[in-house]
C-alpha positions, -999 to 999 in steps of 0.1 A, spaced: 0 0 0 15 33 -11 20 62 14 -1 85 -7 -31 60 -7 -36 66 31 -54 93 50 -31 105 78 -42 111 113 -14 126 134 -9 107 166 -15 135 192 -34 134 224 -64 110 222 -50 91 193 -46 59 214 -84 55 215 -85 57 177 -58 31 175 -76 8 198 -106 9 175 -83 1 146 -68 -28 164 -101 -45 175 -106 -79 160 -136 -91 140 -149 -127 142 -154 -128 105 -118 -122 94 -84 -139 99 -64 -107 104 -67 -81 130 -90 -51 133 -118 -31 120 -123 6 118 -159 14 119 -174 -11 95 -144 -15 73 -123 -47 78 -86 -46 75 -74 -71 49 -42 -91 50 -27 -62 29 -37 -35 54 -28 -56 84 8 -45 81 1 -8 79 4 -2 116 40 -13 115 50 7 85 39 41 98 61 70 100 67 77 137 37 95 152 12 89 124 -18 66 121 -31 59 86 -65 46 75 -67 27 43 -88 44 16 -97 13 -2 -92 -24 -2 -72 -40 -30 -60 -75 -37 -58 -94 -5 -22 -104 -12 6 -78 -10 42 -79 -20 62 -60 6 94 -59 -14 114 -65 17 103 -32 32 86 -44 64 101 -57 96 104 -94 103 78 -89 129 52 -82 102 55 -118 90 41 -136 121 29 -119 153 -3 -130 168 -31 -105 164 -37 -98 200 0 -92 208 5 -71 177 -25 -49 185 -14 -43 221 22 -36 210 9 -10 186 -11 6 213 19 7 236 40 22 207 14 49 204 15 56 241 53 58 242 52 81 211 26 102 228 49 107 259 78 115 235 115 115 240 119 129 275 141 129 306 136 92 314 147 81 279 177 104 280 188 91 314 183 56 302 204 64 272 232 73 295 231 42 317 225 19 287 256 35 273 276 19 301 267 -15 286 280 -4 252 312 9 268 317 -23 288 313 -45 257 343 -29 240 363 -19 271 370 -54 285 380 -71 253 404 -42 247 417 -45 282 425 -82 275 443 -74 243 464 -47 259 475 -67 289 482 -99 270 519 -92 264 529 -82 300 509 -111 314 527 -136 291 560 -121 302 552 -123 340 538 -158 340 561 -171 313 532 -183 292 539 -198 257 503 -198 246 490 -164 258 460 -164 235 445 -189 260 435 -158 280 416 -145 249 400 -180 246 389 -179 283 374 -145 276 355 -157 245 340 -186 264 328 -162 291 313 -139 265 294 -168 250 281 -179 284 270 -144 291 251 -140 258 233 -173 265 226 -167 302 215 -131 302 201 -129 266 177 -158 271 172 -148 308 159 -114 300 130 -129 281 123 -154 309 130 -133 341 127 -98 328 149 -70 315 154 -52 347 171 -80 366 195 -89 338 202 -52 331 214 -46 367 235 -77 372 255 -79 340 277 -50 348 278 -57 385 292 -92 380 318 -78 356 331 -54 382 334 -80 410 353 -106 390 376 -81 373 387 -67 407 394 -103 419 414 -110 388 437 -81 394 452 -101 423 457 -133 403 486 -154 416 490 -173 384 479 -176 347 451 -203 352 436 -182 380 435 -152 358 419 -171 329 391 -184 352 382 -149 363 386 -134 329 360 -160 318 338 -149 348 340 -112 342 333 -118 305 301 -135 314 287 -102 325 301 -84 295 287 -110 271 251 -104 283 253 -66 283 244 -57 248 217 -83 242 199 -71 274 207 -33 271 196 -30 235 164 -48 242 155 -27 272 164 6 255 145 -1 223 113 -9 242 112 25 258 121 45 227 95 64 206 96 52 171 108 86 160 140 81 180 151 45 172 181 59 154 196 65 190 204 28 191 231 36 165 243 67 184 248 45 215 279 31 198 297 64 206 301 49 241 317 19 225 343 42 208 348 64 239 356 33 259 383 23 235 398 58 237 397 58 275 412 24 279 441 31 256 447 65 272 450 49 306 470 19 294 497 38 276 514 54 306 507 24 329 520 -3 306 548 18 293 562 25 328 550 -5 349 558 -34 326 588 -56 322 611 -49 293 605 -73 264 641 -83 264 642 -90 302 651 -125 312 629 -124 344 598 -105 353 585 -100 388 550 -90 400 563 -56 414 581 -48 381 550 -57 361 521 -43 381 508 -21 352 483 -47 340 470 -52 375 465 -14 379 444 -15 347 421 -42 361 417 -24 394 410 10 377 384 -4 352 369 -28 377 363 2 400 348 22 371 324 -8 365 315 -6 402 306 30 398 285 22 367 266 -5 386 260 20 414 245 46 391 223 19 375 211 3 407 210 30 433 208 64 415 187 59 384 155 38 389 150 14 360 114 4 352 106 -30 338 98 -29 300 60 -23 295 61 -45 264 77 -73 283 50 -70 310 23 -70 284 38 -100 267 36 -118 301 -1 -109 304 6 -82 330 -14 -55 313 -21 -34 345 16 -33 353 24 -23 317 0 6 318 13 16 352 49 17 339 38 39 310 24 64 335 55 62 356 76 72 326 52 100 317 54 114 353 92 111 352 91 131 320 67 157 334 39 149 310 6 129 310 -4 98 292 -39 91 279 -33 53 280 -58 34 301 -60 -3 311 -93 -4 293 -75 2 260 -56 -31 264 -85 -49 279 -107 -42 249 -82 -62 228 -82 -90 253 -120 -92 254 -125 -95 217 -122 -131 203 -98 -136 173 -97 -168 153 -59 -167 153 -55 -161 190 -73 -177 220 -81 -154 248 -53 -170 269 -28 -154 245 -37 -119 256 -50 -120 291 -37 -127 326 -45 -164 325 -15 -169 302 10 -153 325 25 -185 338 24 -202 304 42 -173 288 68 -172 315 76 -208 306 77 -203 269 114 -201 269 117 -236 283 95 -250 255 115 -232 228 85 -211 218 106 -180 214 131 -198 192 104 -213 170 88 -179 165 121 -166 149 117 -193 122 79 -193 119 77 -186 82 102 -192 53 109 -155 51 114 -151 88 136 -182 89 157 -168 60 161 -134 77 170 -149 111 195 -174 96 212 -147 76 216 -123 105 230 -152 127 256 -160 100 265 -124 96 271 -121 134 291 -153 132 314 -141 104 320 -108 122 325 -127 155 355 -145 140 368 -117 117 368 -89 142 387 -104 172 410 -123 149 425 -90 141 414 -65 167 423 -86 198 459 -88 186 464 -53 172 490 -43 198 509 -75 192 507 -72 155 518 -35 156 547 -44 178 557 -74 157 555 -54 124 573 -26 141 602 -50 149 602 -59 112 602 -22 102 629 -15 128 609 11 149 593 -9 176 588 2 212 563 -4 240 555 33 241 550 35 203 527 5 203 503 20 229 506 55 214 495 41 180 467 22 197 455 55 213 456 72 179 435 44 164 409 48 192 407 85 186 402 82 149 375 56 154 353 79 175 332 94 146 323 59 134 291 58 155 280 92 143 286 83 107 265 52 112 237 73 128 237 95 97 237 68 71 210 46 87 185 75 83 192 81 46 162 68 26 183 55 -2 207 35 21 189 27 53 201 0 78 209 -27 53 228 -4 29 248 11 58 257 -23 72 268 -36 38 290 -4 31 306 -4 65 313 -42 64 330 -40 30 351 -10 41 362 -29 72 374 -58 52 390 -36 26 411 -17 52 423 -50 67 434 -64 34 451 -31 25 471 -32 58 491 -62 45 507 -39 19 522 -15 45 559 -10 42 564 11 74 547 17 107 531 49 97 513 33 67 503 4 89 489 29 115 469 46 87 452 14 76 446 4 112 429 38 117 407 31 87 399 -3 101 389 12 135 367 39 119 349 14 95 344 -13 122 329 12 146 306 24 118 297 -13 112 290 -22 148 269 9 153 246 -2 125 247 -39 135 237 -32 171 207 -11 160 194 -32 131 194 -66 149 170 -59 178 148 -39 155 139 -69 133 128 -90 163 95 -84 181 95 -77 218 84 -112 231 112 -128 211 137 -100 210 158 -112 240 160 -147 224 169 -133 190 196 -111 205 209 -140 225 211 -163 195 229 -137 173 253 -127 201 259 -164 209 268 -171 172 292 -141 175 308 -154 206 311 -190 194 330 -179 164 349 -155 186 362 -185 206 377 -197 173 398 -165 170 425 -173 195 426 -209 183 432 -197 148 458 -172 162 477 -201 179 475 -223 148 483 -197 122 513 -176 129 504 -140 138 537 -130 123 523 -138 89 495 -120 70 474 -152 69 451 -143 99 446 -108 83 436 -123 50 411 -146 67 397 -118 87 393 -95 57 376 -124 37 351 -129 65 341 -92 65 335 -93 27 315 -125 31 293 -108 58 289 -78 36 276 -99 7 251 -117 30 239 -83 42 227 -75 7 204 -106 9 186 -95 41 149 -93 33 138 -67 59 146 -30 61 138 -16 96 143 21 88 113 42 97 94 13 114 83 14 150 95 -17 167 69 -40 182 
């Protein structure tokens, strides 16, 4: 249905009641809603999800009951039960009515801690790898990266699935808290195995951060501001800059010389200071999340569990926090529950289903929903493979950048510890605008999310392959800066696109599966690094090829989420 074929009603005060009328089911049709006496056809049943933010459109006329969406609707358009979809649309209207206010901006800040943590700790591991190997006399230092990757996978599974089962709020608070505790303990590691165990444990919190944080933030965002998911990656870039800024003086001045025959704890305390400093910062982040800023449970999560009254109450709490009023009433959701739909039994949309819905995870309902139709299955499978390719390609190079720079510097004859960390800091600074570039590109009508993801992924792979041609350290630094900028652009888009194409009741599961694929392949990175010599360009070629493969798969994604309010 073309945009010009609809009559717009701007969603201002009172529009929620209009939307309720649009969402009411008719006994005589297999899709949701009537408006007055006009039934919505299978064609028009998707119109609620393809609105520009803040608008409601009424179809002027019915056409053929089949519609070709040309890949322009969200995956959630393919299969969402009518009752859930109607209620989610009403909650979307309520959040849009409240607007982007103080609560969302405060949430933006504390959610940013999760983005920062996701990049901060893997970088910490890569930076401290060399001095740790020297102190403990370890021949296979990538084992620390392997332990980290296992923890990241465990966290993605535990917290990603858990946020659908036990709620967003609990998972949101404990991911960063567990990271802080285990990192501080790791700072006092007496040996390498002890450190690997606690690196795995702190990474469990890190691995669950983004699947949970992106889910929670998206469910409080007005449709008009979903691009902020992309902007959040600025925290990812800032974390990289801060870590390298702190690491440069500490590791340069408190690390054993690379030529030293022995290395004591007191001579090599720099890496421990780094764990203490960033463990303490994580404690502060947890305190701000848990004690200072009060997080509300997601209203869409509550609605999906049959807790309509709690969902409405949360909407009103957010409105009060923002200093505005909401016109949403419990009756708006109850009207949907009280109308029978052929596709949905009453238990799917009322309180009787609360316990059953809480156990859906255990019966794999959420997983099956992601593959409910051929098109959904194709979309879900593609995004999983894309995450997997990037999961191997990115850490295979990024986790060893300091080592590679140092080794290539030796080959070029200009290597030093100080220069290695100085160059790492320069790369971090140049990478900062990547998230902002991503936020700009995803809003361009001709490019959107899919185009932005493809462009950034190709650029990331190209910069990696080009780095193998460097003949001196400055040229290598230039290509590494290009890699940092392009990869930050890529991750900014990937982190926003992925949760947008999953509906609320399955979003935590979708995020968990994609993140798990990323972490599983991430586990392979240190194994490849130990098998293939990092002193050769082979790992770089493999990493670049994986990014190009991911870029090609991106072009095949069937759904574009730009301009769609997430359900």
